[in-house]
N, C-alpha and C positions, 0 to 999 in steps of 0.2 A: 734235246736234253730235258729230262724231267726230274725235278727235285722231289716233287711229291707225286706219287703214283696212286691212282684209284682212291683219291680222297673222298670222303663223304661227310663233309662238315656242314652243319646247318647254320648258314650265315644269317638267314632271315629270322631264326628263332630268337636271337638275342637283339632284335631290332630296338627294343626299348632302351637298352644300354647305349647303343650307338647313336640313337636319336638324342638321348640325354647328353652324350659326350659332344656331339656336333653342335647341339644347341648351346652348351656351356662355352665351347670355344668361340662360337660366333658372337655370343653375347659379350664375352670378355673382350673380343676384338672391337666390337662396336662401342663398348663402354670406354675403352682406351682411346679410340679415335675421337669420341665426343669430348672427353676431359682434356685431350691434348689439342683440341680445335683442328682435328683432321690430321693427316699424315705429315710428318716432318719433311718438307720439300727442300731439295738442294738448290744451289744457285742456278742450276739448269732451268728451274721454273720460277724462282723468286728474283733472280738477277743478283749480281754481286761479283766478287773477285776471288779467284783461287790462285795462290802462289805456292809453288813447291820448290824448296831449296835444299842443298846438300852441303853440310859442313864436313870438315875433316875430322871432327871429334864429336863424341856423343853430347847431346844437348838436353838439359832438363826442362821439361815443358813448363813447370811452375815458375822456374827462374825466368824463362822467356816471357811468360805472361807479365811478370813484374816489370820487365824491360819495355814491354809494349803498353804499359798502363798510361803513359803520357807521351804521345808521339806528336811532334809538330810537323805538319805538312801543309804547305801553302798558307802559312800564317794562321793556321787553325790547329787546335789541339784535339787529338783523338785518343780515345781509350779503347784499345784493342785487346785488353786483358780478358774480356769475356767472349772473344771471338773463338771459333772452333780451331784449335791448334792440336795437331796430333802427329805422332811418328808414323812413318810408313817405310817398309823395307827393313830399316834398322834405326837405331837411336840417333844417328847423325842426320837423318833425312826428316825434314819438317814440311808439313802441309798446313797452310793457313787459309781459312775460308772467311771472307768478310762479306756480310750482307750489303746490299746496295745502299749507297750514301747519297743523299740529296745534295745537289750542287757540288759534286765531287771535284776536288782540285785537279788541275791539269797534271799530267804525268804522275797520277796517283800511284800506279803500280810500280814504276821505276823508283820513285822516292821511298816507297815502302820497302822495296828490295834493298835500298841503301841503308834503311833503318835496321833491317835484318842483318845486313853485312856488318854494320858498326856495333851490333849487339855482342858479337863474338869475333872480334878482329883476329884473334889468334887461331881461330878455326876456319878462317876464310881460305878457300883454295887459291892456288896461284893463278889458275886459269878461270876467268869469269864464267866461261861456258860450263865449267864443272860445278859451279855454284847454283845457277838457275836451271832447274829441271823443267819447269813449265810455268806458263802464265796464262790464265784463262779469265775471260771477262764476258758476262752476259748481262745485257740491259734488261730492265724490268719488262719492257714491251716484248722483247724476244722471248723472255721467260714465260710471259703470259700466253704467247702464241704456241710455244712448245707444250705448255700445260694443256691447252685446249686440244691440240693435235694428239697428244698422248691419250686423253680421255676418249676422243673420237676413234682412235685406233682400236682401243679395247671394245668399244660399242660395236664398231663394224665387224670385228672378229666374232663376237658373240652372236650378232645378227645373222651373219653368213653361216655360222655353225648351226643355228636354229633352222635355217632354210635347208641346209644340206642333210641334216639328220631327219627332218620331216619328209624329205623326198626319198632318201635311201631306206628309212625304216618307217616309223609312224610318228605322229605328233607326240604321242605319249613318251616315246623314247627321246624325242627332242627335249621335252620338258625335263626328263631325268638327267640328260647330258648338261643342259644349261644350269640346272640346280647344283650339279656336282662342280661345275666350273665356278659358279658364284661362291659356293662353299669354299673352294680352294683359294680363290683370290682374296676373299674377305679374311680368312684365317691367316694367310701369308701377310696381308697388309696389316692385320692386327699385331702379328709378331714384330713387324718393323716398328709399329707405334709403341708397343710395350717396351721394346728394347731401345727406343730412341734412335733408330737407324734412319738415315735419310733416303728419300725416294729420288733417284736420279734417272737420267735417260737410260743408262745400262740396266737399271732395275726394272724400268718399264719393259725393256726388251725381255728381261727374265720373266715378268708376269705374262707376256704374250707367249713365251716358251712354255710356261706352266699350263696355259690354256690349251696349247697344242698337245702337250704331253698327256694331260688329263683326258682330253678327248680321244686320243689314240688308244689309251688303255680302256676307256669306256666302250669304244666302238668294237673292240675285240670281244668283250663280254656280251655286248648287245647282239653281235653277229651270231654268236653261239646260242643266245636265247631265241633269236628269230628262227634259227634252224631247228632247235628242239621243240619250239611251239608247233611247227609243221609236222614233226615226227611224232611227238607225244601229244596228240590232239586231245586225248581224254584225261591227261594228267592235270592236276591243279596247277595254276600258274606259279604258286609258291614252290612246288617241287621242281618244276621246270627251270625256274630261275636258279634255285640251289644247285641243281645238277649242272647247269651251264657255267656257273661260277667255279665249281669244282673241276670241271673239265678244262677250263682255261687258267686255273690257279697256278700251275707250274710255269706257264708262259709269263704270267703277270709277275711272279716272284723273280724269275730270271731277268726280265727286262728292267724291273725296278731296281734290283740289286746292282746290275751293271751300270745303270745310269747314276745311281746313288754313289757308287764308289768313285766314279769319274768326277762328279761335282764336289765330293768330299775332298778329293786330292786338290782340286782347284781352290777350294776354300782355304786349305792349310798352306799350299805351296804356290798359289797363283799370284800372290802379291796383293797389295792394298787396292790397286786399281779395280780388280774384279772381285774383291772381298764380299761386298754386299750383293753383287750379281750372283755369285755362287751360293751365298747363304739363302737367297730367295729360291734358288733352284733346289737346294737341299730340303727346305720346308715344302716346296711345291711337289717334289717327287714323293715324299712321305704322305702328305695329305692327299695328293692326287691318286695314289694307289688305294688308299683307304676309301676315298669317296667313290671310286669306280665300283667298288664292291658293296659298300654299306650305304651309299646315298643314291647314286643313279639307279642301281638295280632295285633298291627298296621302293623307290618312287614308281618304277615300272610295275612292281607287284601290286601296289595299292591302287594304281590307276587303270590297270587292266580289268576288263569285265571278268567276274568270277564265274566260270562255267565248268 
């Protein structure tokens, strides 16, 4: 299936605009990360407690914050009014995230659940199992280990990609592919920082998926460039790259649109659990498609010997 046939778009001609656009997005992302002291990490990495409960009636978040302003647990008073409290699914379901507490009282989670129960006794389900949806707890040590492993997973993925592209194509192509991947990851991470979204383990999985998706799209274009370099030996590299992008443009659009529609449906109808995961993929698909054409290919043009 070809959406665009016999296209002859000069993608490299407007490289000044695309360089400016990419630079602006990257700088905005880095600036946001700096002023926010890095990405906002979930309890998966910082440690803490996550409790999800379901009432029989809608609950007002601001009213619940007032009820959690002074909570006595283990003869200690806690103020949970500034904790992350949000709806998920519908207005009757509440998720409460609390950062790690030093010298946490015994049975902290169960006592906090009792507090949530007493906050709205008329909205408490008859069956206790219908009230407690999930209880999660991560210690700071485990969170630190997970953070380190997540960083290493991304580094290993990028390193193996560099080796693979260098062997299959040339080192110049590997540089272009890595630059496109770094471009996609930084901008997606910046979007999370600007919007105040948390980075959790599922989001890390989404970032690795973005790396794979961006690479897949880039390799298709690179493969066509390599073939055309052999066929069009006397043509300037700029013309060869432009022709290669145009020849693979229809395939790129079809792949990107089908993937985009799937993750868009997941974003709107997949529920709170995969909300941030699908958002990361939406940004990654859009930016990844853009970078395959305007970042990776552009680097190949400028790093190839002009003959």
